[in-house]
N, CA, C and O atoms as a GROMACS GRO file, in nm:
protein
  504
    1MET      N    1 -16.311   0.350 -16.313
    1MET     CA    2 -16.321   0.384 -16.453
    1MET      C    3 -16.205   0.478 -16.486
    1MET      O    4 -16.189   0.583 -16.423
    2ALA      N    5 -16.124   0.439 -16.582
    2ALA     CA    6 -16.012   0.522 -16.624
    2ALA      C    7 -16.061   0.634 -16.716
    2ALA      O    8 -16.142   0.612 -16.805
    3ILE      N    9 -16.010   0.752 -16.691
    3ILE     CA   10 -16.046   0.867 -16.773
    3ILE      C   11 -15.920   0.908 -16.849
    3ILE      O   12 -15.817   0.937 -16.787
    4PRO      N   13 -15.927   0.911 -16.984
    4PRO     CA   14 -15.807   0.946 -17.060
    4PRO      C   15 -15.764   1.091 -17.034
    4PRO      O   16 -15.846   1.178 -17.008
    5ILE      N   17 -15.634   1.113 -17.041
    5ILE     CA   18 -15.579   1.246 -17.021
    5ILE      C   19 -15.574   1.315 -17.157
    5ILE      O   20 -15.529   1.256 -17.256
    6LEU      N   21 -15.621   1.436 -17.162
    6LEU     CA   22 -15.620   1.512 -17.287
    6LEU      C   23 -15.476   1.530 -17.335
    6LEU      O   24 -15.386   1.555 -17.256
    7ALA      N   25 -15.456   1.517 -17.466
    7ALA     CA   26 -15.322   1.521 -17.526
    7ALA      C   27 -15.237   1.640 -17.480
    7ALA      O   28 -15.120   1.621 -17.448
    8PRO      N   29 -15.291   1.761 -17.475
    8PRO     CA   30 -15.207   1.874 -17.433
    8PRO      C   31 -15.162   1.865 -17.286
    8PRO      O   32 -15.070   1.937 -17.246
    9LEU      N   33 -15.225   1.780 -17.208
    9LEU     CA   34 -15.193   1.772 -17.065
    9LEU      C   35 -15.105   1.652 -17.029
    9LEU      O   36 -15.062   1.639 -16.915
   10VAL      N   37 -15.077   1.566 -17.126
   10VAL     CA   38 -15.003   1.442 -17.098
   10VAL      C   39 -14.864   1.470 -17.042
   10VAL      O   40 -14.824   1.410 -16.942
   11ALA      N   41 -14.789   1.560 -17.105
   11ALA     CA   42 -14.651   1.588 -17.059
   11ALA      C   43 -14.650   1.639 -16.915
   11ALA      O   44 -14.568   1.596 -16.834
   12GLY      N   45 -14.740   1.731 -16.883
   12GLY     CA   46 -14.749   1.783 -16.746
   12GLY      C   47 -14.788   1.675 -16.647
   12GLY      O   48 -14.736   1.670 -16.535
   13HIS      N   49 -14.881   1.589 -16.688
   13HIS     CA   50 -14.924   1.479 -16.600
   13HIS      C   51 -14.807   1.385 -16.572
   13HIS      O   52 -14.785   1.346 -16.457
   14GLU      N   53 -14.733   1.348 -16.676
   14GLU     CA   54 -14.621   1.257 -16.658
   14GLU      C   55 -14.512   1.318 -16.570
   14GLU      O   56 -14.453   1.249 -16.487
   15ALA      N   57 -14.486   1.447 -16.586
   15ALA     CA   58 -14.387   1.515 -16.502
   15ALA      C   59 -14.433   1.516 -16.356
   15ALA      O   60 -14.354   1.494 -16.265
   16CYS      N   61 -14.561   1.543 -16.337
   16CYS     CA   62 -14.616   1.544 -16.201
   16CYS      C   63 -14.606   1.405 -16.138
   16CYS      O   64 -14.570   1.392 -16.021
   17GLU      N   65 -14.639   1.300 -16.214
   17GLU     CA   66 -14.630   1.164 -16.161
   17GLU      C   67 -14.486   1.129 -16.125
   17GLU      O   68 -14.461   1.071 -16.019
   18ARG      N   69 -14.390   1.164 -16.212
   18ARG     CA   70 -14.249   1.137 -16.181
   18ARG      C   71 -14.206   1.206 -16.052
   18ARG      O   72 -14.139   1.146 -15.968
   19ARG      N   73 -14.244   1.332 -16.037
   19ARG     CA   74 -14.206   1.409 -15.916
   19ARG      C   75 -14.271   1.348 -15.792
   19ARG      O   76 -14.208   1.335 -15.687
   20THR      N   77 -14.397   1.311 -15.804
   20THR     CA   78 -14.468   1.252 -15.691
   20THR      C   79 -14.406   1.119 -15.651
   20THR      O   80 -14.391   1.091 -15.532
   21ARG      N   81 -14.370   1.037 -15.749
   21ARG     CA   82 -14.304   0.909 -15.721
   21ARG      C   83 -14.169   0.932 -15.652
   21ARG      O   84 -14.131   0.857 -15.561
   22THR      N   85 -14.097   1.034 -15.696
   22THR     CA   86 -13.967   1.066 -15.636
   22THR      C   87 -13.984   1.105 -15.490
   22THR      O   88 -13.906   1.062 -15.404
   23ILE      N   89 -14.084   1.185 -15.463
   23ILE     CA   90 -14.107   1.235 -15.327
   23ILE      C   91 -14.162   1.125 -15.235
   23ILE      O   92 -14.114   1.109 -15.123
   24SER      N   93 -14.262   1.051 -15.283
   24SER     CA   94 -14.331   0.954 -15.196
   24SER      C   95 -14.275   0.813 -15.206
   24SER      O   96 -14.293   0.734 -15.114
   25GLY      N   97 -14.207   0.780 -15.315
   25GLY     CA   98 -14.160   0.644 -15.338
   25GLY      C   99 -14.263   0.567 -15.418
   25GLY      O  100 -14.383   0.596 -15.413
   26ASP      N  101 -14.215   0.468 -15.493
   26ASP     CA  102 -14.304   0.393 -15.582
   26ASP      C  103 -14.413   0.318 -15.505
   26ASP      O  104 -14.529   0.316 -15.547
   27ARG      N  105 -14.377   0.257 -15.393
   27ARG     CA  106 -14.475   0.176 -15.319
   27ARG      C  107 -14.590   0.263 -15.267
   27ARG      O  108 -14.707   0.228 -15.284
   28ALA      N  109 -14.557   0.376 -15.204
   28ALA     CA  110 -14.661   0.465 -15.151
   28ALA      C  111 -14.744   0.522 -15.265
   28ALA      O  112 -14.866   0.535 -15.253
   29PHE      N  113 -14.678   0.558 -15.375
   29PHE     CA  114 -14.751   0.612 -15.490
   29PHE      C  115 -14.850   0.507 -15.542
   29PHE      O  116 -14.968   0.537 -15.564
   30ASP      N  117 -14.801   0.384 -15.561
   30ASP     CA  118 -14.888   0.278 -15.615
   30ASP      C  119 -15.006   0.249 -15.522
   30ASP      O  120 -15.118   0.228 -15.568
   31GLN      N  121 -14.981   0.248 -15.390
   31GLN     CA  122 -15.090   0.227 -15.294
   31GLN      C  123 -15.192   0.339 -15.303
   31GLN      O  124 -15.312   0.314 -15.306
   32ALA      N  125 -15.145   0.462 -15.306
   32ALA     CA  126 -15.236   0.575 -15.315
   32ALA      C  127 -15.312   0.573 -15.447
   32ALA      O  128 -15.430   0.606 -15.451
   33PHE      N  129 -15.246   0.535 -15.554
   33PHE     CA  130 -15.312   0.528 -15.685
   33PHE      C  131 -15.423   0.423 -15.682
   33PHE      O  132 -15.535   0.449 -15.727
   34ARG      N  133 -15.393   0.304 -15.628
   34ARG     CA  134 -15.496   0.198 -15.619
   34ARG      C  135 -15.612   0.243 -15.532
   34ARG      O  136 -15.728   0.219 -15.564
   35SER      N  137 -15.580   0.310 -15.421
   35SER     CA  138 -15.684   0.358 -15.331
   35SER      C  139 -15.774   0.459 -15.403
   35SER      O  140 -15.896   0.453 -15.392
   36GLY      N  141 -15.713   0.550 -15.476
   36GLY     CA  142 -15.791   0.649 -15.550
   36GLY      C  143 -15.872   0.586 -15.661
   36GLY      O  144 -15.987   0.624 -15.683
   37ALA      N  145 -15.814   0.489 -15.730
   37ALA     CA  146 -15.885   0.423 -15.840
   37ALA      C  147 -16.005   0.344 -15.789
   37ALA      O  148 -16.103   0.325 -15.862
   38ALA      N  149 -15.998   0.298 -15.664
   38ALA     CA  150 -16.109   0.219 -15.607
   38ALA      C  151 -16.219   0.307 -15.548
   38ALA      O  152 -16.326   0.257 -15.512
   39MET      N  153 -16.194   0.438 -15.539
   39MET     CA  154 -16.294   0.528 -15.480
   39MET      C  155 -16.417   0.543 -15.568
   39MET      O  156 -16.405   0.553 -15.690
   40PRO      N  157 -16.535   0.544 -15.506
   40PRO     CA  158 -16.653   0.583 -15.583
   40PRO      C  159 -16.638   0.728 -15.630
   40PRO      O  160 -16.568   0.806 -15.566
   41MET      N  161 -16.702   0.762 -15.740
   41MET     CA  162 -16.685   0.896 -15.797
   41MET      C  163 -16.714   1.006 -15.695
   41MET      O  164 -16.641   1.105 -15.689
   42ALA      N  165 -16.820   0.991 -15.616
   42ALA     CA  166 -16.855   1.095 -15.517
   42ALA      C  167 -16.743   1.115 -15.416
   42ALA      O  168 -16.713   1.228 -15.377
   43ASP      N  169 -16.680   1.005 -15.372
   43ASP     CA  170 -16.569   1.014 -15.277
   43ASP      C  171 -16.448   1.081 -15.342
   43ASP      O  172 -16.378   1.159 -15.278
   44ALA      N  173 -16.424   1.050 -15.470
   44ALA     CA  174 -16.311   1.111 -15.541
   44ALA      C  175 -16.330   1.262 -15.552
   44ALA      O  176 -16.236   1.339 -15.537
   45VAL      N  177 -16.453   1.304 -15.580
   45VAL     CA  178 -16.482   1.447 -15.589
   45VAL      C  179 -16.460   1.512 -15.453
   45VAL      O  180 -16.398   1.618 -15.444
   46ASP      N  181 -16.512   1.450 -15.346
   46ASP     CA  182 -16.491   1.503 -15.211
   46ASP      C  183 -16.342   1.514 -15.180
   46ASP      O  184 -16.297   1.613 -15.121
   47TYR      N  185 -16.265   1.414 -15.218
   47TYR     CA  186 -16.121   1.416 -15.193
   47TYR      C  187 -16.055   1.529 -15.271
   47TYR      O  188 -15.972   1.603 -15.216
   48ALA      N  189 -16.091   1.542 -15.399
   48ALA     CA  190 -16.032   1.648 -15.482
   48ALA      C  191 -16.064   1.786 -15.428
   48ALA      O  192 -15.984   1.879 -15.442
   49LEU      N  193 -16.179   1.800 -15.365
   49LEU     CA  194 -16.220   1.929 -15.309
   49LEU      C  195 -16.181   1.943 -15.162
   49LEU      O  196 -16.222   2.037 -15.094
   50ASP      N  197 -16.100   1.847 -15.112
   50ASP     CA  198 -16.050   1.848 -14.975
   50ASP      C  199 -16.162   1.846 -14.872
   50ASP      O  200 -16.154   1.911 -14.768
   51ARG      N  201 -16.268   1.770 -14.903
   51ARG     CA  202 -16.380   1.755 -14.810
   51ARG      C  203 -16.381   1.615 -14.751
   51ARG      O  204 -16.488   1.560 -14.723
   52THR      N  205 -16.265   1.556 -14.731
   52THR     CA  206 -16.258   1.418 -14.685
   52THR      C  207 -16.199   1.408 -14.546
   52THR      O  208 -16.151   1.506 -14.489
   53LYS      N  209 -16.204   1.287 -14.493
   53LYS     CA  210 -16.139   1.254 -14.367
   53LYS      C  211 -15.989   1.238 -14.397
   53LYS      O  212 -15.936   1.317 -14.476
   54PRO      N  213 -15.920   1.142 -14.338
   54PRO     CA  214 -15.776   1.127 -14.363
   54PRO      C  215 -15.746   1.101 -14.510
   54PRO      O  216 -15.822   1.036 -14.581
   55LYS      N  217 -15.634   1.153 -14.555
   55LYS     CA  218 -15.590   1.134 -14.692
   55LYS      C  219 -15.555   0.987 -14.714
   55LYS      O  220 -15.499   0.924 -14.624
   56PRO      N  221 -15.587   0.928 -14.833
   56PRO     CA  222 -15.558   0.787 -14.856
   56PRO      C  223 -15.412   0.750 -14.834
   56PRO      O  224 -15.385   0.641 -14.782
   57SER      N  225 -15.318   0.835 -14.870
   57SER     CA  226 -15.177   0.800 -14.851
   57SER      C  227 -15.144   0.787 -14.703
   57SER      O  228 -15.067   0.700 -14.664
   58ALA      N  229 -15.200   0.874 -14.621
   58ALA     CA  230 -15.177   0.866 -14.477
   58ALA      C  231 -15.237   0.738 -14.421
   58ALA      O  232 -15.178   0.674 -14.334
   59VAL      N  233 -15.354   0.702 -14.470
   59VAL     CA  234 -15.419   0.578 -14.426
   59VAL      C  235 -15.332   0.459 -14.465
   59VAL      O  236 -15.308   0.371 -14.382
   60ALA      N  237 -15.285   0.455 -14.588
   60ALA     CA  238 -15.207   0.341 -14.634
   60ALA      C  239 -15.078   0.326 -14.554
   60ALA      O  240 -15.038   0.214 -14.523
   61GLU      N  241 -15.014   0.436 -14.521
   61GLU     CA  242 -14.886   0.428 -14.451
   61GLU      C  243 -14.901   0.390 -14.304
   61GLU      O  244 -14.814   0.323 -14.249
   62THR      N  245 -15.010   0.430 -14.239
   62THR     CA  246 -15.021   0.408 -14.096
   62THR      C  247 -15.116   0.297 -14.055
   62THR      O  248 -15.112   0.252 -13.941
   63ALA      N  249 -15.199   0.252 -14.146
   63ALA     CA  250 -15.304   0.156 -14.108
   63ALA      C  251 -15.249   0.026 -14.052
   63ALA      O  252 -15.301  -0.026 -13.954
   64MET      N  253 -15.144  -0.026 -14.114
   64MET     CA  254 -15.090  -0.154 -14.066
   64MET      C  255 -15.040  -0.142 -13.923
   64MET      O  256 -15.046  -0.240 -13.849
   65THR      N  257 -14.991  -0.027 -13.883
   65THR     CA  258 -14.940  -0.013 -13.748
   65THR      C  259 -15.049   0.027 -13.650
   65THR      O  260 -15.032   0.009 -13.529
   66THR      N  261 -15.162   0.082 -13.699
   66THR     CA  262 -15.266   0.127 -13.608
   66THR      C  263 -15.371   0.022 -13.579
   66THR      O  264 -15.439   0.030 -13.477
   67LEU      N  265 -15.387  -0.077 -13.666
   67LEU     CA  266 -15.485  -0.182 -13.639
   67LEU      C  267 -15.421  -0.288 -13.550
   67LEU      O  268 -15.308  -0.331 -13.571
   68SER      N  269 -15.497  -0.328 -13.449
   68SER     CA  270 -15.448  -0.436 -13.362
   68SER      C  271 -15.454  -0.568 -13.438
   68SER      O  272 -15.514  -0.578 -13.545
   69ARG      N  273 -15.391  -0.669 -13.381
   69ARG     CA  274 -15.393  -0.802 -13.442
   69ARG      C  275 -15.536  -0.850 -13.461
   69ARG      O  276 -15.570  -0.903 -13.567
   70ARG      N  277 -15.620  -0.832 -13.359
   70ARG     CA  278 -15.759  -0.876 -13.367
   70ARG      C  279 -15.836  -0.796 -13.471
   70ARG      O  280 -15.918  -0.852 -13.545
   71GLU      N  281 -15.810  -0.665 -13.478
   71GLU     CA  282 -15.877  -0.583 -13.580
   71GLU      C  283 -15.838  -0.629 -13.720
   71GLU      O  284 -15.922  -0.631 -13.810
   72MET      N  285 -15.711  -0.665 -13.738
   72MET     CA  286 -15.669  -0.717 -13.869
   72MET      C  287 -15.742  -0.847 -13.901
   72MET      O  288 -15.781  -0.869 -14.015
   73GLU      N  289 -15.760  -0.934 -13.801
   73GLU     CA  290 -15.835  -1.058 -13.823
   73GLU      C  291 -15.977  -1.027 -13.868
   73GLU      O  292 -16.027  -1.085 -13.964
   74VAL      N  293 -16.042  -0.935 -13.798
   74VAL     CA  294 -16.179  -0.897 -13.833
   74VAL      C  295 -16.183  -0.837 -13.973
   74VAL      O  296 -16.272  -0.870 -14.052
   75ALA      N  297 -16.088  -0.750 -14.005
   75ALA     CA  298 -16.083  -0.688 -14.137
   75ALA      C  299 -16.069  -0.793 -14.247
   75ALA      O  300 -16.137  -0.786 -14.349
   76ARG      N  301 -15.982  -0.889 -14.226
   76ARG     CA  302 -15.963  -0.996 -14.326
   76ARG      C  303 -16.090  -1.078 -14.344
   76ARG      O  304 -16.124  -1.117 -14.457
   77LEU      N  305 -16.160  -1.106 -14.236
   77LEU     CA  306 -16.284  -1.183 -14.245
   77LEU      C  307 -16.395  -1.104 -14.314
   77LEU      O  308 -16.476  -1.160 -14.387
   78VAL      N  309 -16.398  -0.973 -14.291
   78VAL     CA  310 -16.492  -0.887 -14.364
   78VAL      C  311 -16.462  -0.896 -14.513
   78VAL      O  312 -16.553  -0.906 -14.595
   79ALA      N  313 -16.334  -0.891 -14.548
   79ALA     CA  314 -16.293  -0.897 -14.688
   79ALA      C  315 -16.331  -1.031 -14.752
   79ALA      O  316 -16.352  -1.038 -14.873
   80GLU      N  317 -16.339  -1.136 -14.671
   80GLU     CA  318 -16.381  -1.266 -14.722
   80GLU      C  319 -16.533  -1.272 -14.743
   80GLU      O  320 -16.584  -1.368 -14.800
   81GLY      N  321 -16.603  -1.169 -14.696
   81GLY     CA  322 -16.748  -1.162 -14.716
   81GLY      C  323 -16.830  -1.216 -14.601
   81GLY      O  324 -16.951  -1.236 -14.616
   82LEU      N  325 -16.768  -1.241 -14.486
   82LEU     CA  326 -16.841  -1.294 -14.372
   82LEU      C  327 -16.925  -1.186 -14.306
   82LEU      O  328 -16.887  -1.069 -14.302
   83SER      N  329 -17.039  -1.227 -14.253
   83SER     CA  330 -17.125  -1.136 -14.177
   83SER      C  331 -17.069  -1.120 -14.036
   83SER      O  332 -16.980  -1.195 -13.996
   84ASN      N  333 -17.120  -1.022 -13.962
   84ASN     CA  334 -17.076  -1.004 -13.823
   84ASN      C  335 -17.098  -1.132 -13.742
   84ASN      O  336 -17.012  -1.172 -13.664
   85ARG      N  337 -17.212  -1.195 -13.761
   85ARG     CA  338 -17.242  -1.318 -13.687
   85ARG      C  339 -17.142  -1.428 -13.721
   85ARG      O  340 -17.096  -1.499 -13.632
   86GLU      N  341 -17.106  -1.442 -13.850
   86GLU     CA  342 -17.010  -1.544 -13.891
   86GLU      C  343 -16.870  -1.513 -13.836
   86GLU      O  344 -16.797  -1.603 -13.796
   87ILE      N  345 -16.835  -1.386 -13.834
   87ILE     CA  346 -16.705  -1.346 -13.778
   87ILE      C  347 -16.702  -1.378 -13.629
   87ILE      O  348 -16.603  -1.432 -13.578
   88ALA      N  349 -16.809  -1.344 -13.559
   88ALA     CA  350 -16.817  -1.373 -13.415
   88ALA      C  351 -16.800  -1.522 -13.388
   88ALA      O  352 -16.727  -1.561 -13.297
   89SER      N  353 -16.867  -1.602 -13.466
   89SER     CA  354 -16.858  -1.747 -13.449
   89SER      C  355 -16.717  -1.798 -13.477
   89SER      O  356 -16.665  -1.881 -13.404
   90ARG      N  357 -16.656  -1.748 -13.583
   90ARG     CA  358 -16.522  -1.791 -13.622
   90ARG      C  359 -16.418  -1.754 -13.517
   90ARG      O  360 -16.325  -1.831 -13.491
   91LEU      N  361 -16.433  -1.634 -13.456
   91LEU     CA  362 -16.334  -1.586 -13.361
   91LEU      C  363 -16.371  -1.612 -13.215
   91LEU      O  364 -16.298  -1.576 -13.123
   92PHE      N  365 -16.487  -1.675 -13.194
   92PHE     CA  366 -16.534  -1.704 -13.059
   92PHE      C  367 -16.550  -1.578 -12.975
   92PHE      O  368 -16.507  -1.573 -12.860
   93ILE      N  369 -16.612  -1.476 -13.034
   93ILE     CA  370 -16.640  -1.351 -12.964
   93ILE      C  371 -16.787  -1.316 -12.988
   93ILE      O  372 -16.853  -1.378 -13.072
   94SER      N  373 -16.839  -1.218 -12.916
   94SER     CA  374 -16.979  -1.180 -12.932
   94SER      C  375 -17.000  -1.092 -13.055
   94SER      O  376 -16.906  -1.031 -13.106
   95ASN      N  377 -17.125  -1.089 -13.103
   95ASN     CA  378 -17.159  -1.001 -13.215
   95ASN      C  379 -17.126  -0.857 -13.181
   95ASN      O  380 -17.077  -0.782 -13.266
   96ARG      N  381 -17.154  -0.817 -13.058
   96ARG     CA  382 -17.129  -0.679 -13.016
   96ARG      C  383 -16.980  -0.645 -13.022
   96ARG      O  384 -16.942  -0.534 -13.059
   97THR      N  385 -16.896  -0.742 -12.986
   97THR     CA  386 -16.751  -0.720 -12.993
   97THR      C  387 -16.708  -0.703 -13.138
   97THR      O  388 -16.623  -0.619 -13.168
   98VAL      N  389 -16.765  -0.781 -13.228
   98VAL     CA  390 -16.735  -0.766 -13.371
   98VAL      C  391 -16.776  -0.626 -13.416
   98VAL      O  392 -16.700  -0.559 -13.487
   99GLU      N  393 -16.896  -0.582 -13.376
   99GLU     CA  394 -16.943  -0.448 -13.414
   99GLU      C  395 -16.846  -0.340 -13.364
   99GLU      O  396 -16.816  -0.245 -13.436
  100THR      N  397 -16.799  -0.356 -13.241
  100THR     CA  398 -16.705  -0.258 -13.184
  100THR      C  399 -16.575  -0.257 -13.263
  100THR      O  400 -16.524  -0.151 -13.297
  101HIS      N  401 -16.522  -0.376 -13.292
  101HIS     CA  402 -16.398  -0.384 -13.371
  101HIS      C  403 -16.419  -0.319 -13.507
  101HIS      O  404 -16.335  -0.242 -13.554
  102LEU      N  405 -16.531  -0.350 -13.571
  102LEU     CA  406 -16.557  -0.297 -13.705
  102LEU      C  407 -16.568  -0.145 -13.703
  102LEU      O  408 -16.516  -0.078 -13.792
  103THR      N  409 -16.636  -0.090 -13.604
  103THR     CA  410 -16.646   0.055 -13.590
  103THR      C  411 -16.508   0.117 -13.573
  103THR      O  412 -16.476   0.218 -13.636
  104ASN      N  413 -16.425   0.057 -13.487
  104ASN     CA  414 -16.289   0.107 -13.466
  104ASN      C  415 -16.206   0.101 -13.593
  104ASN      O  416 -16.132   0.194 -13.625
  105ILE      N  417 -16.218  -0.008 -13.666
  105ILE     CA  418 -16.142  -0.026 -13.791
  105ILE      C  419 -16.182   0.082 -13.892
  105ILE      O  420 -16.095   0.148 -13.950
  106LEU      N  421 -16.312   0.099 -13.913
  106LEU     CA  422 -16.360   0.197 -14.010
  106LEU      C  423 -16.312   0.337 -13.974
  106LEU      O  424 -16.271   0.415 -14.060
  107ASN      N  425 -16.318   0.369 -13.844
  107ASN     CA  426 -16.271   0.501 -13.798
  107ASN      C  427 -16.121   0.518 -13.818
  107ASN      O  428 -16.076   0.623 -13.865
  108LYS      N  429 -16.043   0.417 -13.784
  108LYS     CA  430 -15.897   0.426 -13.798
  108LYS      C  431 -15.856   0.442 -13.944
  108LYS      O  432 -15.762   0.515 -13.974
  109LEU      N  433 -15.924   0.372 -14.033
  109LEU     CA  434 -15.887   0.376 -14.174
  109LEU      C  435 -15.952   0.492 -14.249
  109LEU      O  436 -15.912   0.524 -14.360
  110GLY      N  437 -16.051   0.555 -14.187
  110GLY     CA  438 -16.120   0.664 -14.254
  110GLY      C  439 -16.207   0.619 -14.369
  110GLY      O  440 -16.227   0.693 -14.465
  111VAL      N  441 -16.259   0.497 -14.359
  111VAL     CA  442 -16.350   0.446 -14.461
  111VAL      C  443 -16.488   0.433 -14.399
  111VAL      O  444 -16.503   0.435 -14.276
  112SER      N  445 -16.590   0.419 -14.484
  112SER     CA  446 -16.726   0.421 -14.430
  112SER      C  447 -16.809   0.298 -14.464
  112SER      O  448 -16.927   0.293 -14.432
  113SER      N  449 -16.749   0.198 -14.529
  113SER     CA  450 -16.828   0.080 -14.565
  113SER      C  451 -16.743  -0.045 -14.560
  113SER      O  452 -16.620  -0.040 -14.563
  114ARG      N  453 -16.811  -0.159 -14.554
  114ARG     CA  454 -16.744  -0.288 -14.556
  114ARG      C  455 -16.674  -0.308 -14.691
  114ARG      O  456 -16.567  -0.370 -14.698
  115THR      N  457 -16.734  -0.256 -14.796
  115THR     CA  458 -16.676  -0.269 -14.930
  115THR      C  459 -16.543  -0.195 -14.937
  115THR      O  460 -16.445  -0.248 -14.990
  116GLN      N  461 -16.538  -0.073 -14.885
  116GLN     CA  462 -16.413   0.003 -14.883
  116GLN      C  463 -16.309  -0.068 -14.798
  116GLN      O  464 -16.190  -0.072 -14.832
  117LEU      N  465 -16.352  -0.125 -14.687
  117LEU     CA  466 -16.260  -0.200 -14.601
  117LEU      C  467 -16.205  -0.321 -14.676
  117LEU      O  468 -16.085  -0.348 -14.671
  118ALA      N  469 -16.291  -0.393 -14.747
  118ALA     CA  470 -16.246  -0.510 -14.823
  118ALA      C  471 -16.145  -0.469 -14.930
  118ALA      O  472 -16.048  -0.540 -14.955
  119ARG      N  473 -16.169  -0.355 -14.993
  119ARG     CA  474 -16.073  -0.306 -15.093
  119ARG      C  475 -15.938  -0.275 -15.028
  119ARG      O  476 -15.833  -0.306 -15.084
  120TRP      N  477 -15.943  -0.216 -14.909
  120TRP     CA  478 -15.820  -0.183 -14.838
  120TRP      C  479 -15.743  -0.310 -14.804
  120TRP      O  480 -15.622  -0.316 -14.824
  121VAL      N  481 -15.814  -0.412 -14.753
  121VAL     CA  482 -15.749  -0.538 -14.717
  121VAL      C  483 -15.684  -0.600 -14.840
  121VAL      O  484 -15.571  -0.648 -14.834
  122THR      N  485 -15.756  -0.599 -14.952
  122THR     CA  486 -15.703  -0.654 -15.076
  122THR      C  487 -15.578  -0.578 -15.120
  122THR      O  488 -15.480  -0.639 -15.164
  123ALA      N  489 -15.582  -0.447 -15.109
  123ALA     CA  490 -15.465  -0.365 -15.148
  123ALA      C  491 -15.344  -0.395 -15.060
  123ALA      O  492 -15.231  -0.389 -15.108
  124GLN      N  493 -15.366  -0.427 -14.932
  124GLN     CA  494 -15.256  -0.457 -14.840
  124GLN      C  495 -15.189  -0.587 -14.876
  124GLN      O  496 -15.070  -0.606 -14.850
  125ALA      N  497 -15.265  -0.679 -14.935
  125ALA     CA  498 -15.211  -0.810 -14.969
  125ALA      C  499 -15.121  -0.806 -15.092
  125ALA      O  500 -15.046  -0.901 -15.116
  126THR      N  501 -15.128  -0.698 -15.169
  126THR     CA  502 -15.047  -0.690 -15.292
  126THR      C  503 -14.918  -0.617 -15.269
  126THR      O  504 -14.839  -0.602 -15.362
   0.00000   0.00000   0.00000
């Protein structure tokens, strides 16, 4: 849900965005923006109050290099909406192996649900 910026704060907001884009680059900024926009309100509040796990920008920059090939396969299948049993069948592995991969993926990305993982996978494709 987009929240409008109050008129007296627009100039400061735009200056801050320009500076942040200059420092981080457009791609990293856009990824972090999408990640933040996809956050549930409670997670956004926790992030704003620095009560979170890894920062979304750090996750976005390192996730592609930290997930193994198999973990990426599992993540993509989760994003397609497959259950653990369906993923196991598709990849010819046990349900327990899928559970282990999924736990590792969630921990590496600092997310806590399949929905957040699916959002992350979708963001990587853009």
